[in-house]
C-alpha positions in Angstrom: -15.0 129.7 74.0 -12.3 129.8 76.6 -14.7 129.9 79.3 -16.7 126.8 78.7 -13.8 124.7 77.5 -10.7 122.7 78.9 -8.6 124.3 75.8 -5.9 126.4 76.2 -3.4 127.7 73.7 -0.7 124.7 74.0 -3.2 122.2 73.6 -5.0 123.6 70.1 -4.4 121.0 67.4 -2.9 122.9 64.3 -2.7 121.3 61.0 -0.6 122.5 58.4 -1.6 121.1 54.9 0.8 119.5 53.0 0.0 119.5 49.3 3.2 119.4 48.0 3.8 123.2 47.9 4.8 125.6 50.9 7.5 126.7 53.3 5.8 124.3 55.8 8.7 123.4 58.4 9.3 127.2 59.2 5.8 127.4 59.6 5.3 124.4 62.0 8.3 126.0 63.9 6.5 129.4 64.2 2.9 127.4 65.6 5.3 125.4 67.8 5.7 128.5 70.0 2.3 128.8 70.9 1.0 125.4 70.8 2.6 121.5 71.5 0.3 120.2 68.8 0.9 121.8 65.4 1.6 119.1 62.8 2.1 118.7 59.2 0.0 116.4 57.3 -1.8 115.2 54.0 -3.9 112.6 56.0 -7.8 113.9 55.7 -8.7 112.3 59.0 -5.6 114.1 61.1 -6.5 117.6 59.2 -10.1 117.0 60.2 -9.7 116.4 63.5 -7.2 119.3 64.2 -8.9 122.7 66.2 -7.4 125.0 63.5 -5.9 124.8 59.7 -3.1 126.6 58.0 -2.9 125.9 54.1 0.3 127.1 53.2 1.7 127.4 49.7 4.3 129.1 47.6 4.1 129.0 43.6 1.2 128.6 41.0 -2.2 128.4 41.4 -2.6 125.4 39.1 -0.1 123.3 40.9 -1.3 124.2 44.0 -5.3 123.1 43.2 -4.0 119.8 41.5 -1.9 118.9 44.7 -4.6 119.6 46.3 -7.0 117.4 44.4 -4.6 114.6 44.2 -4.8 114.4 47.8 -8.1 114.1 48.4 -8.4 117.3 50.1 -10.3 119.9 48.5 -14.0 118.5 50.0 -12.1 117.9 53.1 -10.8 121.7 53.2 -14.4 122.9 52.0 -16.0 120.6 54.7 -13.8 122.1 57.4 -14.7 125.6 56.8 -18.5 124.7 56.4 -18.1 123.6 59.9 -16.7 126.8 61.5 -13.4 125.8 62.5 -10.7 128.6 61.7 -8.5 128.6 58.7 -5.7 130.8 57.5 -4.5 130.7 53.9 -0.8 131.9 53.7 0.3 133.6 50.0 -0.6 130.6 47.5 -2.8 129.1 50.1 -4.7 132.6 50.2 -5.2 132.7 46.7 -6.5 129.4 46.5 -9.2 130.0 49.0 -11.0 132.4 46.3 -13.2 131.3 43.3 -10.7 131.8 40.6 -7.1 132.0 39.6 -5.5 133.5 36.3 -2.0 132.2 36.4 -1.0 130.9 33.1 -4.7 130.3 32.4 -8.1 129.8 34.1 -8.5 127.5 36.7 -11.2 127.1 39.7 -10.3 127.6 43.3 -11.6 126.6 46.5 -14.7 129.5 46.4 -13.8 129.7 50.4 -14.0 133.1 49.3 -15.7 135.5 46.7 -13.3 136.5 44.1 -10.0 136.3 42.0 -6.2 136.0 41.9 -4.9 138.5 39.2 -1.7 139.5 38.4 0.5 142.3 39.8 0.1 145.3 36.6 3.5 146.4 35.4 4.5 149.1 37.6 6.8 152.2 36.8 8.5 152.3 39.8 8.5 148.7 41.4 9.5 145.2 40.2 7.6 142.0 40.1 7.4 140.0 41.7 7.3 141.7 45.1 10.0 140.6 47.7 10.8 142.2 50.5 9.2 143.9 53.4 6.0 146.3 53.1 3.7 148.2 55.3 0.0 146.7 56.3 -2.5 149.4 56.6 -5.3 147.9 58.5 -8.8 148.2 56.6 -10.9 146.8 59.1 -10.9 146.1 63.1 -9.9 142.2 63.2 -8.6 139.6 65.9 -6.2 138.7 63.3 -4.2 141.7 64.2 -5.2 142.0 68.0 -1.8 143.8 69.5 -0.5 145.1 66.5 0.9 148.4 65.2 -0.8 150.1 62.8 2.6 150.7 61.0 3.5 147.1 60.9 5.7 145.7 58.2 5.6 142.3 56.8 7.1 140.1 54.2 5.9 139.4 50.9 7.2 137.1 47.9 4.6 137.4 45.1 3.6 138.3 41.1 -0.1 137.7 41.7 -2.9 139.5 44.1 -6.0 139.1 45.9 -9.1 140.3 44.1 -12.2 139.9 46.6 -15.4 140.4 44.9 -16.7 142.8 47.9 -14.3 145.1 49.6 -16.5 144.0 53.0 -13.9 140.9 52.8 -10.8 143.4 52.8 -8.7 142.9 56.4 -5.8 144.8 55.2 -4.2 146.7 52.2 -0.7 147.2 51.0 0.8 149.8 48.5 3.6 148.6 46.0 5.2 151.0 43.6 1.8 153.3 44.2 -0.4 150.4 43.4 -2.9 149.7 46.4 -4.0 145.6 46.5 -5.5 143.3 49.3 -2.9 141.8 51.4 -5.2 140.3 54.2 -8.7 139.1 53.7 -11.8 137.5 55.8 -15.1 135.6 55.2 -16.4 134.3 58.6 -13.8 132.0 59.9 -11.5 131.8 56.7 -8.5 134.1 56.8 -6.2 134.8 54.0 -2.5 136.7 54.1 -0.9 137.6 50.6 2.4 137.6 52.9 4.2 135.5 54.8 3.7 135.6 58.9 6.2 133.1 59.3 8.7 135.2 57.7 7.6 138.3 59.2 9.4 138.4 62.3 7.5 139.7 65.6 4.7 140.9 64.0 4.2 137.7 62.0 4.7 135.4 65.4 1.8 137.6 66.6 -0.8 136.9 63.6 0.0 133.2 64.1 -0.7 133.3 67.9 -3.6 135.4 66.9 -4.8 132.8 64.7 -4.2 130.1 67.0 -6.4 132.0 69.8 -9.2 131.5 67.3 -9.7 128.0 67.9 -10.4 128.6 71.5 
């Protein structure tokens, strides 16, 4: 922890995983507000040497897993997670953390968190995909949400949702068109958000700061 280490927030090494899909540069810009060592990389050595890992992503589950496999990053990410370093998946990145995805077929995920990725159901009062701001309802206390207002709004762009095997892994939920779904998830040192912190203004920046602090 910070009391027994020379680390401070500005020196934390954050690796933003580049696997061909993701909102990389806006995410790096957000991280750079808190650390001088945020890098975008697909290099396994660079990613492995980081203090904290962010797995971004937009797009389809199958393409995301193929991007990771092509760069030989699947085993690397599993090993880093097993080592105890904090890892944050965002949108597709969070979905890939689960065991299976059902977008255009059935595909294996990273299996870091028990559960699956399923489509948002058809809703009478809401369009799919969900695009725009929506409210977080904190299900469980987490350092990821330290200092946040209990009525915080964040930005979503998605048609598929996280469905953890156990409710004990849910950190936050969101209601869309009357349908409640998991919008933030955790298992050990692995965190995932269905929303985009890097597009969520002051609230999103606080979540990114809180995540980087986990590496202190």
